C-alpha positions in Angstrom: -14.1 11.2 1.8 -13.1 7.6 0.2 -13.0 4.8 1.9 -10.7 2.2 1.9 -11.3 -1.9 2.7 -8.7 -3.8 3.5 -10.0 -7.8 2.9 -9.9 -9.3 6.4 -9.6 -6.7 8.3 -12.2 -3.5 8.1 -13.4 -0.5 6.2 -12.5 3.1 7.4 -12.4 6.5 5.5 -9.4 8.2 4.5 -8.6 11.8 3.9 -8.3 12.4 0.0 -4.6 12.7 -1.1 -3.4 10.4 2.0 -0.4 7.8 1.0 -2.8 4.3 1.2 0.4 2.5 3.8 0.2 5.6 6.0 -3.9 5.1 5.7 -3.8 1.3 6.4 -1.3 1.9 9.3 -3.2 4.5 11.3 -6.1 2.3 10.8 -4.1 -0.2 13.1 -3.8 -2.8 10.7 -0.6 -4.4 10.3 1.5 -3.4 6.9 5.1 -3.9 6.4 7.3 -0.8 4.7 10.9 -0.5 4.8 11.9 2.1 2.8 10.2 5.0 4.1 7.8 5.4 1.0 10.9 5.6 -1.9 9.4 2.8 -4.1 12.8 0.9 -3.4 12.1 -2.4 -1.3 8.4 -3.8 -2.4 7.8 -4.9 1.0 4.1 -2.6 1.3 2.7 -4.3 -1.9 -0.9 -4.8 -1.8 -3.6 -6.7 -4.4 -5.9 -4.3 -5.9 -9.0 -6.1 -5.8 -11.4 -3.4 -6.6 -11.6 0.8 -6.6 -9.1 3.2 -9.2 -6.1 4.0 -7.9 -4.2 6.6 -10.0 -1.8 5.0 -12.5 1.4 4.1 -11.5 4.2 6.7 -12.3 8.1 5.7 -13.4 9.8 4.8 -10.3 6.8 2.4 -9.0 6.9 0.5 -12.8 10.3 0.3 -12.6 10.8 -1.1 -9.0 7.7 -3.6 -9.7 9.6 -4.8 -13.0 12.3 -6.3 -11.3 10.1 -8.7 -9.4 9.1 -11.9 -10.9 5.8 -12.9 -11.5 4.0 -10.4 -10.1 -0.3 -9.9 -11.4 -1.2 -6.6 -13.0 -3.0 -5.7 -9.9 0.0 -5.7 -7.3 1.1 -1.9 -6.2 3.3 -0.5 -3.9 1.0 1.0 -1.1 3.6 3.6 -0.8 2.7 5.2 -4.4 -1.0 5.0 -4.2 -2.8 8.6 -2.7 -6.0 7.4 -1.9 -8.6 9.7 -3.6 -11.4 7.3 -4.2 -12.9 4.1 -2.4 -10.5 1.2 -2.8 -11.0 -2.5 -1.6 -6.8 -4.2 -0.9 -5.4 -6.9 0.4 -2.4 -6.4 2.7 0.7 -9.0 1.2 3.5 -8.3 3.6 2.7 -7.8 7.4 5.2 -7.1 9.7 4.4 -9.3 12.2 4.4 -12.3 9.9 8.4 -11.5 9.0 9.3 -10.3 12.7 11.0 -7.3 11.0 9.5 -3.9 12.1 7.1 -1.7 10.0 8.7 1.3 8.7 9.1 4.4 10.3 7.6 8.2 9.4 7.1 10.2 8.2 6.3 9.3 4.4 4.8 12.9 3.2 
């Protein structure tokens, strides 16, 4: 099983094919996500520090292109299916903004 490491938090194993945002949330780590995994809001952004997530699909590329000054290793965790080991940093946390995290399911 792949291992996800969230910087400043912990490492945990993930069932292959699981959406990264759900894996992070299931591990008890605070991650904001508001649009239900539809690549509409960018609140679930992560910085990929190491590992090889699958290439971004066009919907994610288009949404991230609307944001300014994002590093190329910034991805939407709702659009990444974990298939190999990843080391990421969560950028937005619901506890820091006062906005509740997203609601399930995110398929």
